[in-house]
N, CA, C, O and the ligand as a Tripos MOL2 file, in Angstrom:
@<TRIPOS>MOLECULE
protein
  221   219    56     0     0
PROTEIN
NO_CHARGES

@<TRIPOS>ATOM
      1 N          77.2010  113.2960  118.4750 N.3       1 MET1
      2 CA         77.7510  112.2160  117.6540 C.3       1 MET1
      3 C          77.5180  112.5250  116.1820 C.2       1 MET1
      4 O          76.3900  112.7910  115.7680 O.2       1 MET1
      5 N          78.5620  112.4900  115.4150 N.am      2 ALA2
      6 CA         78.4430  112.8290  114.0010 C.3       2 ALA2
      7 C          77.8890  111.6620  113.2050 C.2       2 ALA2
      8 O          78.0390  110.5010  113.5860 O.2       2 ALA2
      9 N          77.2570  111.9850  112.1090 N.am      3 SER3
     10 CA         76.7340  110.9440  111.2370 C.3       3 SER3
     11 C          77.8770  110.2220  110.5600 C.2       3 SER3
     12 O          78.9560  110.7760  110.3490 O.2       3 SER3
     13 N          77.6140  108.9770  110.2270 N.am      4 ALA4
     14 CA         78.6290  108.1920  109.5370 C.3       4 ALA4
     15 C          78.7910  108.6970  108.1130 C.2       4 ALA4
     16 O          77.8180  109.0620  107.4530 O.2       4 ALA4
     17 N          80.0240  108.7110  107.6550 N.am      5 ILE5
     18 CA         80.3000  109.1460  106.2930 C.3       5 ILE5
     19 C          81.0300  108.0320  105.5630 C.2       5 ILE5
     20 O          81.9570  107.4260  106.0990 O.2       5 ILE5
     21 N          80.6070  107.7730  104.3520 N.am      6 CYS6
     22 CA         81.2370  106.7200  103.5650 C.3       6 CYS6
     23 C          82.6770  107.1060  103.2470 C.2       6 CYS6
     24 O          82.9540  108.2170  102.7960 O.2       6 CYS6
     25 N          83.5780  106.1730  103.4880 N.am      7 ALA7
     26 CA         84.9930  106.4580  103.2650 C.3       7 ALA7
     27 C          85.3310  106.4750  101.7810 C.2       7 ALA7
     28 O          86.3940  106.9620  101.3970 O.2       7 ALA7
     29 N          84.4550  105.9580  100.9550 N.am      8 LEU8
     30 CA         84.7620  105.8840   99.5310 C.3       8 LEU8
     31 C          84.1180  107.0170   98.7330 C.2       8 LEU8
     32 O          84.7930  107.6960   97.9590 O.2       8 LEU8
     33 N          82.8170  107.2190   98.9220 N.am      9 CYS9
     34 CA         82.1320  108.2250   98.1000 C.3       9 CYS9
     35 C          81.7590  109.4710   98.8950 C.2       9 CYS9
     36 O          81.2810  110.4490   98.3200 O.2       9 CYS9
     37 N          81.9720  109.4480  100.2190 N.am     10 GLY10
     38 CA         81.7000  110.6370  101.0030 C.3      10 GLY10
     39 C          80.2370  110.8320  101.3420 C.2      10 GLY10
     40 O          79.8680  111.8500  101.9280 O.2      10 GLY10
     41 N          79.4090  109.8840  100.9890 N.am     11 ARG11
     42 CA         77.9900  109.9770  101.2910 C.3      11 ARG11
     43 C          77.7600  109.9330  102.7930 C.2      11 ARG11
     44 O          78.4380  109.2010  103.5130 O.2      11 ARG11
     45 N          76.8130  110.7100  103.2520 N.am     12 GLN12
     46 CA         76.5570  110.7990  104.6830 C.3      12 GLN12
     47 C          75.3080  110.0280  105.0510 C.2      12 GLN12
     48 O          74.2890  110.1030  104.3650 O.2      12 GLN12
     49 N          75.3990  109.2860  106.1450 N.am     13 ALA13
     50 CA         74.2380  108.5290  106.6030 C.3      13 ALA13
     51 C          73.1570  109.4950  107.0630 C.2      13 ALA13
     52 O          73.4480  110.5680  107.5900 O.2      13 ALA13
     53 N          71.9090  109.0990  106.8560 N.am     14 GLU14
     54 CA         70.7980  109.9780  107.2140 C.3      14 GLU14
     55 C          70.5620  110.0080  108.7160 C.2      14 GLU14
     56 O          69.9950  110.9660  109.2400 O.2      14 GLU14
     57 N          70.9910  108.9760  109.3970 N.am     15 SER15
     58 CA         70.8070  108.9250  110.8420 C.3      15 SER15
     59 C          72.1660  108.8500  111.5320 C.2      15 SER15
     60 O          73.1880  108.5870  110.8980 O.2      15 SER15
     61 N          72.1540  109.0810  112.8220 N.am     16 GLU16
     62 CA         73.4130  109.0210  113.5560 C.3      16 GLU16
     63 C          73.9190  107.5960  113.6630 C.2      16 GLU16
     64 O          75.1220  107.3330  113.6420 O.2      16 GLU16
     65 N          72.9740  106.6930  113.7770 N.am     17 ASP17
     66 CA         73.3670  105.2820  113.8490 C.3      17 ASP17
     67 C          73.7100  104.7710  112.4610 C.2      17 ASP17
     68 O          73.0910  105.1570  111.4690 O.2      17 ASP17
     69 N          74.6740  103.9240  112.4090 N.am     18 LEU18
     70 CA         75.0700  103.3540  111.1300 C.3      18 LEU18
     71 C          73.9420  102.4660  110.5960 C.2      18 LEU18
     72 O          73.5050  101.5360  111.2740 O.2      18 LEU18
     73 N          73.4750  102.7550  109.3840 N.am     19 PRO19
     74 CA         72.4140  101.9120  108.8010 C.3      19 PRO19
     75 C          72.8830  100.4660  108.6830 C.2      19 PRO19
     76 O          74.0720  100.2020  108.5070 O.2      19 PRO19
     77 N          71.9450   99.5400  108.7820 N.am     20 LEU20
     78 CA         72.2960   98.1220  108.7170 C.3      20 LEU20
     79 C          72.9010   97.7530  107.3790 C.2      20 LEU20
     80 O          73.6410   96.7750  107.2710 O.2      20 LEU20
     81 N          72.5870   98.5330  106.3640 N.am     21 THR21
     82 CA         73.0850   98.2200  105.0290 C.3      21 THR21
     83 C          74.5140   98.6990  104.8380 C.2      21 THR21
     84 O          75.1780   98.3310  103.8690 O.2      21 THR21
     85 N          74.9800   99.5160  105.7630 N.am     22 TRP22
     86 CA         76.3550  100.0010  105.6680 C.3      22 TRP22
     87 C          77.3080   98.9740  106.2660 C.2      22 TRP22
     88 O          76.9230   98.1140  107.0580 O.2      22 TRP22
     89 N          78.5600   99.0970  105.8570 N.am     23 ALA23
     90 CA         79.5640   98.1770  106.3690 C.3      23 ALA23
     91 C          80.6690   98.9750  107.0450 C.2      23 ALA23
     92 O          80.9300  100.1280  106.7000 O.2      23 ALA23
     93 N          81.3050   98.3380  108.0060 N.am     24 THR24
     94 CA         82.4230   98.9840  108.6740 C.3      24 THR24
     95 C          83.6720   98.1340  108.5010 C.2      24 THR24
     96 O          83.6090   96.9090  108.4010 O.2      24 THR24
     97 N          84.7920   98.8110  108.4700 N.am     25 SER25
     98 CA         86.0500   98.1040  108.3480 C.3      25 SER25
     99 C          87.0890   98.8390  109.1720 C.2      25 SER25
    100 O          87.1650  100.0670  109.1430 O.2      25 SER25
    101 N          87.8780   98.0880  109.8960 N.am     26 VAL26
    102 CA         88.9290   98.7000  110.6990 C.3      26 VAL26
    103 C          90.2620   98.4970  109.9900 C.2      26 VAL26
    104 O          90.7240   97.3700  109.8140 O.2      26 VAL26
    105 N          90.8610   99.5920  109.5950 N.am     27 GLU27
    106 CA         92.1280   99.5030  108.8900 C.3      27 GLU27
    107 C          93.1370  100.4030  109.5740 C.2      27 GLU27
    108 O          92.9210  101.6060  109.7250 O.2      27 GLU27
    109 N          94.2310   99.8080  109.9790 N.am     28 ASN28
    110 CA         95.2890  100.5610  110.6610 C.3      28 ASN28
    111 C          94.7560  101.2780  111.8930 C.2      28 ASN28
    112 O          95.1710  102.3930  112.2090 O.2      28 ASN28
    113 N          93.8290  100.6190  112.5840 N.am     29 GLY29
    114 CA         93.3040  101.2060  113.7970 C.3      29 GLY29
    115 C          92.2210  102.2280  113.5790 C.2      29 GLY29
    116 O          91.6280  102.7110  114.5440 O.2      29 GLY29
    117 N          91.9420  102.5740  112.3290 N.am     30 ARG30
    118 CA         90.8790  103.5430  112.0530 C.3      30 ARG30
    119 C          89.6300  102.8180  111.6090 C.2      30 ARG30
    120 O          89.6870  101.8760  110.8180 O.2      30 ARG30
    121 N          88.5110  103.2630  112.1220 N.am     31 LYS31
    122 CA         87.2490  102.6500  111.7360 C.3      31 LYS31
    123 C          86.6870  103.3800  110.5260 C.2      31 LYS31
    124 O          86.4300  104.5830  110.5720 O.2      31 LYS31
    125 N          86.5050  102.6500  109.4680 N.am     32 LEU32
    126 CA         85.9840  103.2360  108.2380 C.3      32 LEU32
    127 C          84.5730  102.7370  107.9730 C.2      32 LEU32
    128 O          84.2400  101.5880  108.2650 O.2      32 LEU32
    129 N          83.7550  103.6110  107.4190 N.am     33 ASN33
    130 CA         82.3870  103.2400  107.0900 C.3      33 ASN33
    131 C          82.2050  103.2380  105.5770 C.2      33 ASN33
    132 O          82.7840  104.0560  104.8610 O.2      33 ASN33
    133 N          81.4020  102.3170  105.1180 N.am     34 TYR34
    134 CA         81.1030  102.2590  103.6890 C.3      34 TYR34
    135 C          79.5940  102.1890  103.5050 C.2      34 TYR34
    136 O          78.9180  101.4060  104.1730 O.2      34 TYR34
    137 N          79.0710  102.9990  102.6100 N.am     35 CYS35
    138 CA         77.6290  102.9980  102.3770 C.3      35 CYS35
    139 C          77.2090  101.7000  101.6910 C.2      35 CYS35
    140 O          78.0460  100.9020  101.2700 O.2      35 CYS35
    141 N          75.9070  101.5090  101.5900 N.am     36 ASP36
    142 CA         75.4180  100.2410  101.0300 C.3      36 ASP36
    143 C          75.9460   99.9990   99.6260 C.2      36 ASP36
    144 O          76.2990   98.8690   99.2860 O.2      36 ASP36
    145 N          76.0060  101.0270   98.8170 N.am     37 VAL37
    146 CA         76.4700  100.8630   97.4380 C.3      37 VAL37
    147 C          77.9410  100.4850   97.4000 C.2      37 VAL37
    148 O          78.3200   99.5160   96.7410 O.2      37 VAL37
    149 N          78.7610  101.2370   98.0960 N.am     38 CYS38
    150 CA         80.1980  100.9590   98.0930 C.3      38 CYS38
    151 C          80.4910   99.6260   98.7710 C.2      38 CYS38
    152 O          81.3810   98.8910   98.3440 O.2      38 CYS38
    153 N          79.7480   99.3190   99.8180 N.am     39 ALA39
    154 CA         79.9800   98.0640  100.5290 C.3      39 ALA39
    155 C          79.7110   96.8910   99.6030 C.2      39 ALA39
    156 O          80.4260   95.8890   99.6210 O.2      39 ALA39
    157 N          78.6710   97.0300   98.7960 N.am     40 ARG40
    158 CA         78.3200   95.9350   97.8960 C.3      40 ARG40
    159 C          79.4030   95.7670   96.8290 C.2      40 ARG40
    160 O          79.7600   94.6490   96.4570 O.2      40 ARG40
    161 N          79.9070   96.8820   96.3550 N.am     41 GLU41
    162 CA         80.9050   96.8050   95.2910 C.3      41 GLU41
    163 C          82.2730   96.3770   95.8120 C.2      41 GLU41
    164 O          83.0850   95.8170   95.0760 O.2      41 GLU41
    165 N          82.5100   96.6470   97.0810 N.am     42 ASN42
    166 CA         83.8260   96.3460   97.6270 C.3      42 ASN42
    167 C          83.7920   95.3060   98.7280 C.2      42 ASN42
    168 O          84.7440   95.1720   99.4970 O.2      42 ASN42
    169 N          82.6940   94.5710   98.8010 N.am     43 VAL43
    170 CA         82.5380   93.6460   99.9180 C.3      43 VAL43
    171 C          83.6880   92.6450   99.9860 C.2      43 VAL43
    172 O          84.1520   92.3120  101.0770 O.2      43 VAL43
    173 N          84.1440   92.1720   98.8570 N.am     44 ARG44
    174 CA         85.2260   91.1930   98.8890 C.3      44 ARG44
    175 C          86.5190   91.8150   99.4040 C.2      44 ARG44
    176 O          87.3090   91.1550  100.0780 O.2      44 ARG44
    177 N          86.7210   93.0530   99.0910 N.am     45 GLY45
    178 CA         87.9470   93.7010   99.5340 C.3      45 GLY45
    179 C          87.8840   94.1280  100.9800 C.2      45 GLY45
    180 O          88.9110   94.2510  101.6470 O.2      45 GLY45
    181 N          86.6680   94.3560  101.4680 N.am     46 ILE46
    182 CA         86.5260   94.8170  102.8430 C.3      46 ILE46
    183 C          86.5720   93.6430  103.8070 C.2      46 ILE46
    184 O          87.4170   93.5850  104.7010 O.2      46 ILE46
    185 N          85.6500   92.7080  103.6100 N.am     47 GLU47
    186 CA         85.6120   91.5690  104.5090 C.3      47 GLU47
    187 C          85.2480   90.3210  103.7350 C.2      47 GLU47
    188 O          84.0810   90.1070  103.4060 O.2      47 GLU47
    189 N          86.2330   89.5020  103.4460 N.am     48 GLY48
    190 CA         85.9910   88.3050  102.6810 C.3      48 GLY48
    191 C          85.1550   87.2890  103.4280 C.2      48 GLY48
    192 O          84.6120   86.3560  102.8370 O.2      48 GLY48
    193 N          85.0580   87.4780  104.7310 N.am     49 LYS49
    194 CA         84.3270   86.4930  105.5220 C.3      49 LYS49
    195 C          82.8260   86.7090  105.4840 C.2      49 LYS49
    196 O          82.0660   85.8520  105.9340 O.2      49 LYS49
    197 N          82.3880   87.8490  104.9510 N.am     50 LEU50
    198 CA         80.9510   88.0880  104.8830 C.3      50 LEU50
    199 C          80.3040   87.0850  103.9380 C.2      50 LEU50
    200 O          80.8380   86.7750  102.8730 O.2      50 LEU50
    201 N          79.1650   86.5930  104.3440 N.am     51 ASP51
    202 CA         78.4540   85.6140  103.5350 C.3      51 ASP51
    203 C          77.8040   86.2990  102.3420 C.2      51 ASP51
    204 O          76.9880   87.2000  102.5370 O.2      51 ASP51
    205 N          78.1290   85.9130  101.1340 N.am     52 PRO52
    206 CA         77.5590   86.5580   99.9320 C.3      52 PRO52
    207 C          76.0510   86.4590   99.8850 C.2      52 PRO52
    208 O          75.3960   87.3260   99.3060 O.2      52 PRO52
    209 N          75.4910   85.4340  100.4740 N.am     53 ILE53
    210 CA         74.0370   85.2690  100.4560 C.3      53 ILE53
    211 C          73.3630   86.4220  101.1890 C.2      53 ILE53
    212 O          72.2460   86.8220  100.8590 O.2      53 ILE53
    213 N          74.0500   86.9360  102.1670 N.am     54 TYR54
    214 CA         73.4980   88.0400  102.9470 C.3      54 TYR54
    215 C          73.2030   89.2440  102.0570 C.2      54 TYR54
    216 O          72.2540   89.9860  102.3070 O.2      54 TYR54
    217 N          74.0140   89.4360  101.0230 N.am     55 TRP55
    218 CA         73.8620   90.5950  100.1560 C.3      55 TRP55
    219 C          72.8670   90.2740   99.0510 C.2      55 TRP55
    220 O          72.5910   91.1230   98.2030 O.2      55 TRP55
    221 ZN         79.8540  105.0830   99.4110 Zn       56 ZN56
@<TRIPOS>BOND
     1     1     2 1
     2     2     3 1
     3     3     4 2
     4     3     5 am
     5     5     6 1
     6     6     7 1
     7     7     8 2
     8     7     9 am
     9     9    10 1
    10    10    11 1
    11    11    12 2
    12    11    13 am
    13    13    14 1
    14    14    15 1
    15    15    16 2
    16    15    17 am
    17    17    18 1
    18    18    19 1
    19    19    20 2
    20    19    21 am
    21    21    22 1
    22    22    23 1
    23    23    24 2
    24    23    25 am
    25    25    26 1
    26    26    27 1
    27    27    28 2
    28    27    29 am
    29    29    30 1
    30    30    31 1
    31    31    32 2
    32    31    33 am
    33    33    34 1
    34    34    35 1
    35    35    36 2
    36    35    37 am
    37    37    38 1
    38    38    39 1
    39    39    40 2
    40    39    41 am
    41    41    42 1
    42    42    43 1
    43    43    44 2
    44    43    45 am
    45    45    46 1
    46    46    47 1
    47    47    48 2
    48    47    49 am
    49    49    50 1
    50    50    51 1
    51    51    52 2
    52    51    53 am
    53    53    54 1
    54    54    55 1
    55    55    56 2
    56    55    57 am
    57    57    58 1
    58    58    59 1
    59    59    60 2
    60    59    61 am
    61    61    62 1
    62    62    63 1
    63    63    64 2
    64    63    65 am
    65    65    66 1
    66    66    67 1
    67    67    68 2
    68    67    69 am
    69    69    70 1
    70    70    71 1
    71    71    72 2
    72    71    73 am
    73    73    74 1
    74    74    75 1
    75    75    76 2
    76    75    77 am
    77    77    78 1
    78    78    79 1
    79    79    80 2
    80    79    81 am
    81    81    82 1
    82    82    83 1
    83    83    84 2
    84    83    85 am
    85    85    86 1
    86    86    87 1
    87    87    88 2
    88    87    89 am
    89    89    90 1
    90    90    91 1
    91    91    92 2
    92    91    93 am
    93    93    94 1
    94    94    95 1
    95    95    96 2
    96    95    97 am
    97    97    98 1
    98    98    99 1
    99    99   100 2
   100    99   101 am
   101   101   102 1
   102   102   103 1
   103   103   104 2
   104   103   105 am
   105   105   106 1
   106   106   107 1
   107   107   108 2
   108   107   109 am
   109   109   110 1
   110   110   111 1
   111   111   112 2
   112   111   113 am
   113   113   114 1
   114   114   115 1
   115   115   116 2
   116   115   117 am
   117   117   118 1
   118   118   119 1
   119   119   120 2
   120   119   121 am
   121   121   122 1
   122   122   123 1
   123   123   124 2
   124   123   125 am
   125   125   126 1
   126   126   127 1
   127   127   128 2
   128   127   129 am
   129   129   130 1
   130   130   131 1
   131   131   132 2
   132   131   133 am
   133   133   134 1
   134   134   135 1
   135   135   136 2
   136   135   137 am
   137   137   138 1
   138   138   139 1
   139   139   140 2
   140   139   141 am
   141   141   142 1
   142   142   143 1
   143   143   144 2
   144   143   145 am
   145   145   146 1
   146   146   147 1
   147   147   148 2
   148   147   149 am
   149   149   150 1
   150   150   151 1
   151   151   152 2
   152   151   153 am
   153   153   154 1
   154   154   155 1
   155   155   156 2
   156   155   157 am
   157   157   158 1
   158   158   159 1
   159   159   160 2
   160   159   161 am
   161   161   162 1
   162   162   163 1
   163   163   164 2
   164   163   165 am
   165   165   166 1
   166   166   167 1
   167   167   168 2
   168   167   169 am
   169   169   170 1
   170   170   171 1
   171   171   172 2
   172   171   173 am
   173   173   174 1
   174   174   175 1
   175   175   176 2
   176   175   177 am
   177   177   178 1
   178   178   179 1
   179   179   180 2
   180   179   181 am
   181   181   182 1
   182   182   183 1
   183   183   184 2
   184   183   185 am
   185   185   186 1
   186   186   187 1
   187   187   188 2
   188   187   189 am
   189   189   190 1
   190   190   191 1
   191   191   192 2
   192   191   193 am
   193   193   194 1
   194   194   195 1
   195   195   196 2
   196   195   197 am
   197   197   198 1
   198   198   199 1
   199   199   200 2
   200   199   201 am
   201   201   202 1
   202   202   203 1
   203   203   204 2
   204   203   205 am
   205   205   206 1
   206   206   207 1
   207   207   208 2
   208   207   209 am
   209   209   210 1
   210   210   211 1
   211   211   212 2
   212   211   213 am
   213   213   214 1
   214   214   215 1
   215   215   216 2
   216   215   217 am
   217   217   218 1
   218   218   219 1
   219   219   220 2
@<TRIPOS>SUBSTRUCTURE
     1 MET1         2 RESIDUE 1 A MET
     2 ALA2         6 RESIDUE 1 A ALA
     3 SER3        10 RESIDUE 1 A SER
     4 ALA4        14 RESIDUE 1 A ALA
     5 ILE5        18 RESIDUE 1 A ILE
     6 CYS6        22 RESIDUE 1 A CYS
     7 ALA7        26 RESIDUE 1 A ALA
     8 LEU8        30 RESIDUE 1 A LEU
     9 CYS9        34 RESIDUE 1 A CYS
    10 GLY10       38 RESIDUE 1 A GLY
    11 ARG11       42 RESIDUE 1 A ARG
    12 GLN12       46 RESIDUE 1 A GLN
    13 ALA13       50 RESIDUE 1 A ALA
    14 GLU14       54 RESIDUE 1 A GLU
    15 SER15       58 RESIDUE 1 A SER
    16 GLU16       62 RESIDUE 1 A GLU
    17 ASP17       66 RESIDUE 1 A ASP
    18 LEU18       70 RESIDUE 1 A LEU
    19 PRO19       74 RESIDUE 1 A PRO
    20 LEU20       78 RESIDUE 1 A LEU
    21 THR21       82 RESIDUE 1 A THR
    22 TRP22       86 RESIDUE 1 A TRP
    23 ALA23       90 RESIDUE 1 A ALA
    24 THR24       94 RESIDUE 1 A THR
    25 SER25       98 RESIDUE 1 A SER
    26 VAL26      102 RESIDUE 1 A VAL
    27 GLU27      106 RESIDUE 1 A GLU
    28 ASN28      110 RESIDUE 1 A ASN
    29 GLY29      114 RESIDUE 1 A GLY
    30 ARG30      118 RESIDUE 1 A ARG
    31 LYS31      122 RESIDUE 1 A LYS
    32 LEU32      126 RESIDUE 1 A LEU
    33 ASN33      130 RESIDUE 1 A ASN
    34 TYR34      134 RESIDUE 1 A TYR
    35 CYS35      138 RESIDUE 1 A CYS
    36 ASP36      142 RESIDUE 1 A ASP
    37 VAL37      146 RESIDUE 1 A VAL
    38 CYS38      150 RESIDUE 1 A CYS
    39 ALA39      154 RESIDUE 1 A ALA
    40 ARG40      158 RESIDUE 1 A ARG
    41 GLU41      162 RESIDUE 1 A GLU
    42 ASN42      166 RESIDUE 1 A ASN
    43 VAL43      170 RESIDUE 1 A VAL
    44 ARG44      174 RESIDUE 1 A ARG
    45 GLY45      178 RESIDUE 1 A GLY
    46 ILE46      182 RESIDUE 1 A ILE
    47 GLU47      186 RESIDUE 1 A GLU
    48 GLY48      190 RESIDUE 1 A GLY
    49 LYS49      194 RESIDUE 1 A LYS
    50 LEU50      198 RESIDUE 1 A LEU
    51 ASP51      202 RESIDUE 1 A ASP
    52 PRO52      206 RESIDUE 1 A PRO
    53 ILE53      210 RESIDUE 1 A ILE
    54 TYR54      214 RESIDUE 1 A TYR
    55 TRP55      218 RESIDUE 1 A TRP
    56 ZN56       221 GROUP 0 **** ****
């Protein structure tokens, strides 16, 4: 199983499992991963339903 790679900055997760701080988004049937930094910056664009307090 390959490590998760951020779809925006190309950063690779240190573990095979997706870190809890990372976010996933399914677009056009493809599962995309976003690292903690990109997820925070793009959280509104990725999933508007996420609770801002969580971040
Ligand atoms: Zn990133």
